PQR file of N, CA, C, O and H, with PARSE charges and radii, in Angstrom:
ATOM      1  N   MET A   1      95.391   3.047 -19.438 -0.4000 1.5000
ATOM      2  CA  MET A   1      94.716   3.311 -18.206 -0.0000 2.0000
ATOM      3  C   MET A   1      93.903   3.878 -17.934  0.5500 1.7000
ATOM      4  O   MET A   1      93.654   4.948 -18.488 -0.5500 1.4000
ATOM      5  N   SER A   2      93.306   3.464 -17.145 -0.4000 1.5000
ATOM      6  CA  SER A   2      91.093   3.414 -16.732 -0.0000 2.0000
ATOM      7  C   SER A   2      91.095   4.254 -16.095  0.5500 1.7000
ATOM      8  O   SER A   2      91.789   4.660 -15.163 -0.5500 1.4000
ATOM      9  H   SER A   2      93.508   2.594 -16.695  0.4000 1.0000
ATOM     10  N   TRP A   3      90.199   4.586 -16.650 -0.4000 1.5000
ATOM     11  CA  TRP A   3      89.827   6.532 -15.609 -0.0000 2.0000
ATOM     12  C   TRP A   3      89.490   5.392 -13.915  0.5500 1.7000
ATOM     13  O   TRP A   3      89.773   5.773 -12.779 -0.5500 1.4000
ATOM     14  H   TRP A   3      89.636   4.256 -17.407  0.4000 1.0000
ATOM     15  N   HIS A   4      89.061   4.482 -14.149 -0.4000 1.5000
ATOM     16  CA  HIS A   4      88.083   4.137 -12.843 -0.0000 2.0000
ATOM     17  C   HIS A   4      89.008   2.174 -12.801  0.5500 1.7000
ATOM     18  O   HIS A   4      88.498   1.118 -13.176 -0.5500 1.4000
ATOM     19  H   HIS A   4      88.830   4.172 -15.072  0.4000 1.0000
ATOM     20  N   PRO A   5      90.492   2.411 -12.177 -0.5600 1.5000
ATOM     21  CA  PRO A   5      90.899   0.905 -12.133  0.2800 2.0000
ATOM     22  C   PRO A   5      90.051   0.077 -10.518  0.5500 1.7000
ATOM     23  O   PRO A   5      90.298  -0.990  -9.956 -0.5500 1.4000
ATOM     24  N   HIS A   6      89.218   0.961 -10.273 -0.4000 1.5000
ATOM     25  CA  HIS A   6      88.457  -0.441  -9.524 -0.0000 2.0000
ATOM     26  C   HIS A   6      87.218  -0.822  -9.344  0.5500 1.7000
ATOM     27  O   HIS A   6      86.352  -0.049  -9.754 -0.5500 1.4000
ATOM     28  H   HIS A   6      89.016   1.828 -10.730  0.4000 1.0000
ATOM     29  N   ASN A   7      86.885  -1.820  -8.835 -0.4000 1.5000
ATOM     30  CA  ASN A   7      85.488  -2.182  -9.320 -0.0000 2.0000
ATOM     31  C   ASN A   7      84.624  -2.659  -8.317  0.5500 1.7000
ATOM     32  O   ASN A   7      84.419  -3.742  -7.768 -0.5500 1.4000
ATOM     33  H   ASN A   7      87.588  -2.449  -8.502  0.4000 1.0000
ATOM     34  N   ASP A   8      83.901  -0.795  -8.206 -0.4000 1.5000
ATOM     35  CA  ASP A   8      82.904  -1.396  -7.137 -0.0000 2.0000
ATOM     36  C   ASP A   8      81.370  -2.046  -7.613  0.5500 1.7000
ATOM     37  O   ASP A   8      81.342  -2.818  -8.571 -0.5500 1.4000
ATOM     38  H   ASP A   8      84.067   0.085  -8.651  0.4000 1.0000
ATOM     39  N   GLU A   9      80.511  -1.800  -7.118 -0.4000 1.5000
ATOM     40  CA  GLU A   9      79.271  -3.005  -7.059 -0.0000 2.0000
ATOM     41  C   GLU A   9      78.615  -1.511  -8.133  0.5500 1.7000
ATOM     42  O   GLU A   9      79.233  -0.459  -8.298 -0.5500 1.4000
ATOM     43  H   GLU A   9      80.534  -1.172  -6.340  0.4000 1.0000
ATOM     44  N   GLU A  10      77.544  -1.777  -8.593 -0.4000 1.5000
ATOM     45  CA  GLU A  10      76.834  -1.314  -9.480 -0.0000 2.0000
ATOM     46  C   GLU A  10      76.007  -0.268  -8.417  0.5500 1.7000
ATOM     47  O   GLU A  10      75.298  -0.769  -7.545 -0.5500 1.4000
ATOM     48  H   GLU A  10      77.042  -2.632  -8.459  0.4000 1.0000
ATOM     49  N   ASP A  11      76.107   0.898  -8.511 -0.4000 1.5000
ATOM     50  CA  ASP A  11      74.883   1.969  -7.711 -0.0000 2.0000
ATOM     51  C   ASP A  11      72.941   1.052  -8.026  0.5500 1.7000
ATOM     52  O   ASP A  11      72.335   0.971  -9.094 -0.5500 1.4000
ATOM     53  H   ASP A  11      76.682   1.305  -9.220  0.4000 1.0000
ATOM     54  N   PRO A  12      72.657   0.715  -7.117 -0.5600 1.5000
ATOM     55  CA  PRO A  12      71.183   0.001  -7.881  0.2800 2.0000
ATOM     56  C   PRO A  12      70.465   1.297  -7.773  0.5500 1.7000
ATOM     57  O   PRO A  12      69.708   1.438  -8.733 -0.5500 1.4000
ATOM     58  N   SER A  13      70.433   2.391  -6.857 -0.4000 1.5000
ATOM     59  CA  SER A  13      69.133   3.802  -7.303 -0.0000 2.0000
ATOM     60  C   SER A  13      70.387   4.819  -8.606  0.5500 1.7000
ATOM     61  O   SER A  13      70.532   6.040  -8.654 -0.5500 1.4000
ATOM     62  H   SER A  13      71.048   2.276  -6.076  0.4000 1.0000
ATOM     63  N   ALA A  14      71.001   3.876  -9.377 -0.4000 1.5000
ATOM     64  CA  ALA A  14      71.725   5.336 -10.443 -0.0000 2.0000
ATOM     65  C   ALA A  14      70.267   5.714 -11.623  0.5500 1.7000
ATOM     66  O   ALA A  14      70.271   6.442 -12.616 -0.5500 1.4000
ATOM     67  H   ALA A  14      70.883   2.884  -9.338  0.4000 1.0000
ATOM     68  N   ASN A  15      69.593   5.229 -11.268 -0.4000 1.5000
ATOM     69  CA  ASN A  15      68.680   5.199 -12.835 -0.0000 2.0000
ATOM     70  C   ASN A  15      67.343   5.473 -12.208  0.5500 1.7000
ATOM     71  O   ASN A  15      66.395   5.460 -12.994 -0.5500 1.4000
ATOM     72  H   ASN A  15      69.589   4.638 -10.462  0.4000 1.0000
ATOM     73  N   ASP A  16      67.097   5.703 -11.019 -0.4000 1.5000
ATOM     74  CA  ASP A  16      65.737   6.017 -10.367 -0.0000 2.0000
ATOM     75  C   ASP A  16      65.134   7.599 -10.884  0.5500 1.7000
ATOM     76  O   ASP A  16      63.988   8.038 -10.978 -0.5500 1.4000
ATOM     77  H   ASP A  16      67.866   5.713 -10.381  0.4000 1.0000
ATOM     78  N   CYS A  17      66.355   8.143 -11.133 -0.4000 1.5000
ATOM     79  CA  CYS A  17      65.756   9.345 -11.719 -0.0000 2.0000
ATOM     80  C   CYS A  17      65.792   9.990 -13.179  0.5500 1.7000
ATOM     81  O   CYS A  17      65.779  11.160 -13.560 -0.5500 1.4000
ATOM     82  H   CYS A  17      67.286   7.787 -11.057  0.4000 1.0000
ATOM     83  N   ASN A  18      65.838   8.848 -13.802 -0.4000 1.5000
ATOM     84  CA  ASN A  18      65.658   9.020 -15.212 -0.0000 2.0000
ATOM     85  C   ASN A  18      63.357   9.151 -15.351  0.5500 1.7000
ATOM     86  O   ASN A  18      62.585   8.490 -14.658 -0.5500 1.4000
ATOM     87  H   ASN A  18      65.849   7.897 -13.493  0.4000 1.0000
ATOM     88  N   TYR A  19      63.127   9.750 -15.979 -0.4000 1.5000
ATOM     89  CA  TYR A  19      61.418  10.222 -16.099 -0.0000 2.0000
ATOM     90  C   TYR A  19      61.487  10.425 -17.933  0.5500 1.7000
ATOM     91  O   TYR A  19      61.911  11.432 -18.501 -0.5500 1.4000
ATOM     92  H   TYR A  19      63.754  10.287 -16.542  0.4000 1.0000
ATOM     93  N   ASN A  20      61.006   9.312 -18.533 -0.4000 1.5000
ATOM     94  CA  ASN A  20      59.995   9.575 -19.629 -0.0000 2.0000
ATOM     95  C   ASN A  20      60.123  10.847 -20.176  0.5500 1.7000
ATOM     96  O   ASN A  20      60.794  11.664 -19.546 -0.5500 1.4000
ATOM     97  H   ASN A  20      60.662   8.495 -18.072  0.4000 1.0000
ATOM     98  N   PHE A  21      59.459  11.265 -21.537 -0.4000 1.5000
ATOM     99  CA  PHE A  21      59.286  12.220 -22.351 -0.0000 2.0000
ATOM    100  C   PHE A  21      57.724  12.612 -21.808  0.5500 1.7000
ATOM    101  O   PHE A  21      57.561  13.762 -21.401 -0.5500 1.4000
ATOM    102  H   PHE A  21      58.914  10.600 -22.050  0.4000 1.0000
ATOM    103  N   PRO A  22      56.759  11.822 -21.797 -0.5600 1.5000
ATOM    104  CA  PRO A  22      55.676  12.632 -21.214  0.2800 2.0000
ATOM    105  C   PRO A  22      55.855  13.438 -19.759  0.5500 1.7000
ATOM    106  O   PRO A  22      55.554  14.612 -19.545 -0.5500 1.4000
ATOM    107  N   GLN A  23      56.547  12.282 -18.630 -0.4000 1.5000
ATOM    108  CA  GLN A  23      56.761  13.249 -18.189 -0.0000 2.0000
ATOM    109  C   GLN A  23      57.288  14.595 -17.835  0.5500 1.7000
ATOM    110  O   GLN A  23      56.735  15.553 -17.295 -0.5500 1.4000
ATOM    111  H   GLN A  23      56.792  11.329 -18.804  0.4000 1.0000
ATOM    112  N   VAL A  24      58.550  14.413 -18.295 -0.4000 1.5000
ATOM    113  CA  VAL A  24      59.266  15.714 -18.600 -0.0000 2.0000
ATOM    114  C   VAL A  24      58.628  17.096 -19.179  0.5500 1.7000
ATOM    115  O   VAL A  24      58.899  18.234 -18.796 -0.5500 1.4000
ATOM    116  H   VAL A  24      58.999  13.634 -18.734  0.4000 1.0000
ATOM    117  N   LEU A  25      57.397  16.576 -20.548 -0.4000 1.5000
ATOM    118  CA  LEU A  25      57.216  17.083 -21.253 -0.0000 2.0000
ATOM    119  C   LEU A  25      56.255  17.716 -20.108  0.5500 1.7000
ATOM    120  O   LEU A  25      56.635  18.781 -19.622 -0.5500 1.4000
ATOM    121  H   LEU A  25      57.177  15.651 -20.859  0.4000 1.0000
ATOM    122  N   PHE A  26      55.087  17.173 -19.652 -0.4000 1.5000
ATOM    123  CA  PHE A  26      54.483  17.820 -18.166 -0.0000 2.0000
ATOM    124  C   PHE A  26      54.483  18.817 -17.548  0.5500 1.7000
ATOM    125  O   PHE A  26      53.786  19.829 -17.486 -0.5500 1.4000
ATOM    126  H   PHE A  26      54.777  16.308 -20.047  0.4000 1.0000
ATOM    127  N   ALA A  27      55.651  18.299 -16.922 -0.4000 1.5000
ATOM    128  CA  ALA A  27      56.204  19.322 -16.508 -0.0000 2.0000
ATOM    129  C   ALA A  27      57.181  20.615 -16.571  0.5500 1.7000
ATOM    130  O   ALA A  27      57.428  21.698 -16.040 -0.5500 1.4000
ATOM    131  H   ALA A  27      56.217  17.477 -16.973  0.4000 1.0000
ATOM    132  N   PHE A  28      57.461  19.950 -17.337 -0.4000 1.5000
ATOM    133  CA  PHE A  28      58.261  22.104 -18.495 -0.0000 2.0000
ATOM    134  C   PHE A  28      56.308  22.377 -18.562  0.5500 1.7000
ATOM    135  O   PHE A  28      55.936  23.389 -17.967 -0.5500 1.4000
ATOM    136  H   PHE A  28      57.261  19.070 -17.768  0.4000 1.0000
ATOM    137  N   VAL A  29      55.303  21.603 -19.175 -0.4000 1.5000
ATOM    138  CA  VAL A  29      54.328  22.705 -19.648 -0.0000 2.0000
ATOM    139  C   VAL A  29      53.948  23.253 -17.939  0.5500 1.7000
ATOM    140  O   VAL A  29      53.727  24.440 -17.697 -0.5500 1.4000
ATOM    141  H   VAL A  29      55.606  20.781 -19.658  0.4000 1.0000
ATOM    142  N   LEU A  30      53.928  22.299 -16.994 -0.4000 1.5000
ATOM    143  CA  LEU A  30      53.349  23.177 -16.153 -0.0000 2.0000
ATOM    144  C   LEU A  30      53.748  24.134 -15.378  0.5500 1.7000
ATOM    145  O   LEU A  30      53.096  24.966 -14.747 -0.5500 1.4000
ATOM    146  H   LEU A  30      54.107  21.335 -17.191  0.4000 1.0000
ATOM    147  N   GLY A  31      55.580  23.852 -15.524 -0.4000 1.5000
ATOM    148  CA  GLY A  31      56.627  25.102 -14.531 -0.0000 2.0000
ATOM    149  C   GLY A  31      55.711  26.476 -15.641  0.5500 1.7000
ATOM    150  O   GLY A  31      55.306  27.563 -15.230 -0.5500 1.4000
ATOM    151  H   GLY A  31      56.110  23.177 -16.037  0.4000 1.0000
ATOM    152  N   PHE A  32      55.615  25.959 -16.997 -0.4000 1.5000
ATOM    153  CA  PHE A  32      56.112  27.361 -17.755 -0.0000 2.0000
ATOM    154  C   PHE A  32      54.416  27.550 -18.083  0.5500 1.7000
ATOM    155  O   PHE A  32      54.477  28.040 -19.211 -0.5500 1.4000
ATOM    156  H   PHE A  32      55.944  25.075 -17.331  0.4000 1.0000
ATOM    157  N   THR A  33      53.832  27.509 -17.952 -0.4000 1.5000
ATOM    158  CA  THR A  33      52.140  27.762 -17.939 -0.0000 2.0000
ATOM    159  C   THR A  33      52.232  28.662 -16.223  0.5500 1.7000
ATOM    160  O   THR A  33      51.788  29.803 -16.341 -0.5500 1.4000
ATOM    161  H   THR A  33      53.782  27.111 -17.036  0.4000 1.0000
ATOM    162  N   CYS A  34      52.674  28.362 -14.867 -0.4000 1.5000
ATOM    163  CA  CYS A  34      52.511  28.826 -13.948 -0.0000 2.0000
ATOM    164  C   CYS A  34      53.403  30.299 -14.096  0.5500 1.7000
ATOM    165  O   CYS A  34      52.901  31.402 -13.882 -0.5500 1.4000
ATOM    166  H   CYS A  34      53.035  27.435 -14.771  0.4000 1.0000
ATOM    167  N   MET A  35      54.944  30.056 -14.541 -0.4000 1.5000
ATOM    168  CA  MET A  35      55.788  30.786 -14.570 -0.0000 2.0000
ATOM    169  C   MET A  35      54.951  31.904 -15.495  0.5500 1.7000
ATOM    170  O   MET A  35      55.025  33.068 -15.099 -0.5500 1.4000
ATOM    171  H   MET A  35      55.352  29.160 -14.715  0.4000 1.0000
ATOM    172  N   PHE A  36      54.155  31.635 -16.704 -0.4000 1.5000
ATOM    173  CA  PHE A  36      53.147  32.849 -17.166 -0.0000 2.0000
ATOM    174  C   PHE A  36      52.067  33.330 -16.317  0.5500 1.7000
ATOM    175  O   PHE A  36      51.907  34.534 -16.116 -0.5500 1.4000
ATOM    176  H   PHE A  36      54.095  30.690 -17.025  0.4000 1.0000
ATOM    177  N   VAL A  37      51.426  32.561 -15.885 -0.4000 1.5000
ATOM    178  CA  VAL A  37      50.579  33.432 -15.174 -0.0000 2.0000
ATOM    179  C   VAL A  37      51.142  34.420 -14.104  0.5500 1.7000
ATOM    180  O   VAL A  37      50.834  35.612 -14.109 -0.5500 1.4000
ATOM    181  H   VAL A  37      51.556  31.583 -16.049  0.4000 1.0000
ATOM    182  N   LEU A  38      52.053  33.814 -13.110 -0.4000 1.5000
ATOM    183  CA  LEU A  38      52.633  34.851 -12.373 -0.0000 2.0000
ATOM    184  C   LEU A  38      53.179  36.008 -12.971  0.5500 1.7000
ATOM    185  O   LEU A  38      53.327  36.967 -12.213 -0.5500 1.4000
ATOM    186  H   LEU A  38      52.303  32.846 -13.106  0.4000 1.0000
ATOM    187  N   ALA A  39      53.643  36.195 -14.603 -0.4000 1.5000
ATOM    188  CA  ALA A  39      54.512  36.858 -15.004 -0.0000 2.0000
ATOM    189  C   ALA A  39      53.648  38.221 -15.743  0.5500 1.7000
ATOM    190  O   ALA A  39      53.989  39.358 -16.068 -0.5500 1.4000
ATOM    191  H   ALA A  39      53.523  35.416 -15.218  0.4000 1.0000
ATOM    192  N   VAL A  40      52.367  37.445 -15.809 -0.4000 1.5000
ATOM    193  CA  VAL A  40      50.889  38.697 -16.240 -0.0000 2.0000
ATOM    194  C   VAL A  40      50.533  39.322 -14.789  0.5500 1.7000
ATOM    195  O   VAL A  40      50.061  40.439 -14.581 -0.5500 1.4000
ATOM    196  H   VAL A  40      52.089  36.521 -15.545  0.4000 1.0000
ATOM    197  N   ASP A  41      50.794  38.560 -14.055 -0.4000 1.5000
ATOM    198  CA  ASP A  41      50.011  38.917 -12.694 -0.0000 2.0000
ATOM    199  C   ASP A  41      51.158  40.556 -12.452  0.5500 1.7000
ATOM    200  O   ASP A  41      50.654  41.660 -12.244 -0.5500 1.4000
ATOM    201  H   ASP A  41      51.178  37.652 -14.224  0.4000 1.0000
ATOM    202  N   GLU A  42      52.320  40.379 -12.524 -0.4000 1.5000
ATOM    203  CA  GLU A  42      53.277  41.061 -12.137 -0.0000 2.0000
ATOM    204  C   GLU A  42      53.092  41.821 -13.254  0.5500 1.7000
ATOM    205  O   GLU A  42      53.834  42.760 -12.966 -0.5500 1.4000
ATOM    206  H   GLU A  42      52.730  39.483 -12.692  0.4000 1.0000
ATOM    207  N   ILE A  43      52.930  41.917 -13.633 -0.4000 1.5000
ATOM    208  CA  ILE A  43      52.709  43.008 -15.581 -0.0000 2.0000
ATOM    209  C   ILE A  43      51.545  43.969 -15.070  0.5500 1.7000
ATOM    210  O   ILE A  43      51.731  45.119 -14.675 -0.5500 1.4000
ATOM    211  H   ILE A  43      52.327  41.154 -13.867  0.4000 1.0000
ATOM    212  N   GLN A  44      50.592  43.465 -15.124 -0.4000 1.5000
ATOM    213  CA  GLN A  44      49.380  44.171 -14.324 -0.0000 2.0000
ATOM    214  C   GLN A  44      49.665  45.150 -13.103  0.5500 1.7000
ATOM    215  O   GLN A  44      49.509  46.344 -12.844 -0.5500 1.4000
ATOM    216  H   GLN A  44      50.441  42.530 -15.446  0.4000 1.0000
ATOM    217  N   ASP A  45      50.293  43.713 -12.336 -0.4000 1.5000
ATOM    218  CA  ASP A  45      50.782  44.956 -11.083 -0.0000 2.0000
ATOM    219  C   ASP A  45      51.400  46.255 -11.332  0.5500 1.7000
ATOM    220  O   ASP A  45      51.256  47.298 -10.694 -0.5500 1.4000
ATOM    221  H   ASP A  45      50.420  42.744 -12.547  0.4000 1.0000
ATOM    222  N   PHE A  46      52.220  45.985 -12.519 -0.4000 1.5000
ATOM    223  CA  PHE A  46      53.417  47.621 -12.266 -0.0000 2.0000
ATOM    224  C   PHE A  46      52.485  48.181 -12.659  0.5500 1.7000
ATOM    225  O   PHE A  46      51.691  47.766 -13.502 -0.5500 1.4000
ATOM    226  H   PHE A  46      52.337  45.138 -13.037  0.4000 1.0000
ATOM    227  N   LYS A  47      52.462  49.347 -12.013 -0.4000 1.5000
ATOM    228  CA  LYS A  47      52.546  50.606 -13.032 -0.0000 2.0000
ATOM    229  C   LYS A  47      53.584  52.162 -13.256  0.5500 1.7000
ATOM    230  O   LYS A  47      53.318  53.340 -13.015 -0.5500 1.4000
ATOM    231  H   LYS A  47      53.107  49.684 -11.328  0.4000 1.0000
ATOM    232  N   GLY A  48      54.685  51.571 -13.756 -0.4000 1.5000
ATOM    233  CA  GLY A  48      55.645  51.806 -14.756 -0.0000 2.0000
ATOM    234  C   GLY A  48      56.725  52.339 -13.737  0.5500 1.7000
ATOM    235  O   GLY A  48      56.626  51.944 -12.576 -0.5500 1.4000
ATOM    236  H   GLY A  48      54.901  50.615 -13.952  0.4000 1.0000
ATOM    237  N   CYS A  49      57.544  53.030 -14.004 -0.4000 1.5000
ATOM    238  CA  CYS A  49      59.248  52.313 -12.920 -0.0000 2.0000
ATOM    239  C   CYS A  49      58.820  54.030 -11.994  0.5500 1.7000
ATOM    240  O   CYS A  49      58.552  55.063 -12.608 -0.5500 1.4000
ATOM    241  H   CYS A  49      57.625  53.351 -14.947  0.4000 1.0000
ATOM    242  N   PRO A  50      58.859  53.923 -10.621 -0.5600 1.5000
ATOM    243  CA  PRO A  50      59.252  54.836  -9.963  0.2800 2.0000
ATOM    244  C   PRO A  50      60.320  56.210  -9.986  0.5500 1.7000
ATOM    245  O   PRO A  50      60.085  57.362  -9.619 -0.5500 1.4000
ATOM    246  N   LEU A  51      61.718  55.552 -10.628 -0.4000 1.5000
ATOM    247  CA  LEU A  51      62.771  56.251 -10.887 -0.0000 2.0000
ATOM    248  C   LEU A  51      62.178  57.180 -11.457  0.5500 1.7000
ATOM    249  O   LEU A  51      62.540  58.318 -11.160 -0.5500 1.4000
ATOM    250  H   LEU A  51      61.909  54.617 -10.926  0.4000 1.0000
ATOM    251  N   ASN A  52      61.370  57.054 -12.192 -0.4000 1.5000
ATOM    252  CA  ASN A  52      61.413  58.280 -13.329 -0.0000 2.0000
ATOM    253  C   ASN A  52      60.889  59.416 -12.715  0.5500 1.7000
ATOM    254  O   ASN A  52      61.032  60.570 -13.119 -0.5500 1.4000
ATOM    255  H   ASN A  52      61.076  56.129 -12.434  0.4000 1.0000
ATOM    256  N   GLU A  53      60.132  58.967 -11.490 -0.4000 1.5000
ATOM    257  CA  GLU A  53      59.534  60.358 -10.878 -0.0000 2.0000
ATOM    258  C   GLU A  53      60.375  61.278  -9.636  0.5500 1.7000
ATOM    259  O   GLU A  53      59.895  62.180  -8.950 -0.5500 1.4000
ATOM    260  H   GLU A  53      60.015  58.030 -11.162  0.4000 1.0000
ATOM    261  N   LYS A  54      61.520  60.831  -9.608 -0.4000 1.5000
ATOM    262  CA  LYS A  54      62.652  61.623  -8.747 -0.0000 2.0000
ATOM    263  C   LYS A  54      63.908  60.846  -9.783  0.5500 1.7000
ATOM    264  O   LYS A  54      64.322  59.732 -10.101 -0.5500 1.4000
ATOM    265  H   LYS A  54      61.911  60.098 -10.165  0.4000 1.0000
ATOM    266  N   PRO A  55      64.125  62.148  -9.999 -0.5600 1.5000
ATOM    267  CA  PRO A  55      65.866  61.851 -11.103  0.2800 2.0000
ATOM    268  C   PRO A  55      66.365  61.589 -10.170  0.5500 1.7000
ATOM    269  O   PRO A  55      66.024  62.000  -9.061 -0.5500 1.4000
ATOM    270  N   LEU A  56      67.634  60.566 -10.495 -0.4000 1.5000
ATOM    271  CA  LEU A  56      69.259  60.132  -9.343 -0.0000 2.0000
ATOM    272  C   LEU A  56      69.418  61.009  -9.531  0.5500 1.7000
ATOM    273  O   LEU A  56      68.921  61.753 -10.377 -0.5500 1.4000
ATOM    274  H   LEU A  56      67.911  60.231 -11.396  0.4000 1.0000
ATOM    275  N   LYS A  57      70.570  61.249  -8.380 -0.4000 1.5000
ATOM    276  CA  LYS A  57      71.660  61.788  -8.162 -0.0000 2.0000
ATOM    277  C   LYS A  57      72.235  62.512  -9.176  0.5500 1.7000
ATOM    278  O   LYS A  57      72.218  63.713  -9.445 -0.5500 1.4000
ATOM    279  H   LYS A  57      70.973  60.645  -7.693  0.4000 1.0000
ATOM    280  N   TRP A  58      73.049  60.989  -9.992 -0.4000 1.5000
ATOM    281  CA  TRP A  58      73.468  61.407 -11.623 -0.0000 2.0000
ATOM    282  C   TRP A  58      72.974  62.211 -12.429  0.5500 1.7000
ATOM    283  O   TRP A  58      73.481  63.188 -12.980 -0.5500 1.4000
ATOM    284  H   TRP A  58      73.063  60.013  -9.773  0.4000 1.0000
ATOM    285  N   ARG A  59      71.871  61.739 -12.497 -0.4000 1.5000
ATOM    286  CA  ARG A  59      71.374  62.314 -13.563 -0.0000 2.0000
ATOM    287  C   ARG A  59      71.328  64.154 -13.936  0.5500 1.7000
ATOM    288  O   ARG A  59      71.288  64.838 -14.958 -0.5500 1.4000
ATOM    289  H   ARG A  59      71.460  60.945 -12.050  0.4000 1.0000
ATOM    290  N   ASP A  60      71.367  64.433 -12.286 -0.4000 1.5000
ATOM    291  CA  ASP A  60      71.454  66.484 -12.070 -0.0000 2.0000
ATOM    292  C   ASP A  60      72.895  67.193 -13.083  0.5500 1.7000
ATOM    293  O   ASP A  60      73.112  68.405 -13.083 -0.5500 1.4000
ATOM    294  H   ASP A  60      71.400  63.878 -11.455  0.4000 1.0000
TER
END
């Protein structure tokens, strides 16, 4: 028994989104660099946990 018993014509756009390795590597490095820069910026802006100044009710 075949999984696809019908004979549909092949989709012409089936291979439109196949990227080659340099494109994938460039996109990964670009994304990683952007996220790293944004994370470092957030870490620099972070001044400590605000919850330590006001204890939570369940800590009492």
